[in-house]
C-alpha positions in Angstrom: 69.2 -162.2 61.7 71.5 -162.3 64.8 75.1 -163.8 64.4 75.9 -165.6 68.0 79.5 -165.1 68.8 81.1 -168.5 71.2 82.2 -166.4 74.1 84.5 -167.9 76.6 83.5 -168.2 80.5 87.1 -167.0 80.8 87.0 -164.2 78.5 87.1 -161.2 81.2 88.7 -163.0 83.7 90.7 -162.8 81.1 91.7 -159.5 79.5 91.4 -158.2 83.4 94.7 -160.1 83.3 95.7 -159.1 80.2 95.1 -155.4 80.5 97.0 -155.4 84.2 100.0 -156.9 82.1 100.1 -153.9 80.1 99.1 -151.7 83.0 102.7 -153.2 84.4 104.2 -152.5 81.3 103.6 -149.0 80.7 103.9 -148.2 84.5 107.3 -150.0 84.2 108.7 -148.6 80.9 107.9 -144.8 82.3 109.9 -145.8 85.6 107.0 -146.6 88.2 107.4 -150.1 88.3 105.3 -150.4 91.9 102.6 -148.6 90.5 102.7 -151.6 87.8 103.1 -154.3 90.5 99.7 -152.5 92.3 97.8 -152.2 88.7 98.6 -156.1 87.9 97.6 -157.0 91.8 94.2 -155.1 91.4 93.2 -156.6 88.1 94.0 -160.2 89.2 92.2 -159.9 92.4 89.4 -158.8 90.4 89.7 -161.5 87.8 89.9 -163.9 90.5 86.7 -162.2 92.3 84.6 -163.0 89.1 85.6 -166.2 88.7 85.3 -167.2 93.0 81.4 -165.3 92.7 80.4 -166.9 89.9 78.6 -169.2 91.2 77.0 -167.2 94.0 76.2 -163.6 93.1 74.3 -163.1 89.9 75.8 -159.9 88.7 79.4 -162.0 88.6 77.7 -165.0 86.5 76.5 -162.6 84.0 80.1 -160.8 84.0 81.6 -164.0 83.1 79.0 -166.7 81.0 76.2 -164.1 79.8 74.3 -166.7 78.3 74.0 -169.2 81.4 69.9 -169.6 81.7 67.3 -168.5 79.6 66.8 -164.8 82.5 70.4 -163.4 81.8 69.9 -164.2 78.0 66.2 -162.3 78.2 68.6 -158.7 79.5 69.7 -158.7 75.3 66.6 -159.1 74.1 65.2 -155.7 74.1 65.0 -152.5 75.6 62.7 -151.2 78.0 59.7 -148.7 76.9 60.7 -145.2 77.4 59.4 -143.7 79.9 56.1 -141.5 79.3 57.7 -137.8 80.2 61.0 -139.0 77.4 58.5 -139.3 74.5 56.4 -136.5 75.5 58.6 -134.0 74.7 60.4 -134.6 71.5 
């Protein structure tokens, strides 16, 4: 039996903005506020890109909502079989 944890569509964008704020705080405390602002801008740009392209890109949609449809749900079912060369040498 496998537990299904509810996951919000905003988890990845929210974590990226949170990491940006964390980077800002760490770099600010080390007397590098410019680097912290650049780090925050990069992480916010990543979050905006995930939200903006989730309807157009399959990769962004899986990152934002991993169980959007049955095709993406199949990614978590089972690993592909190992290649023949992997099992013969063990």
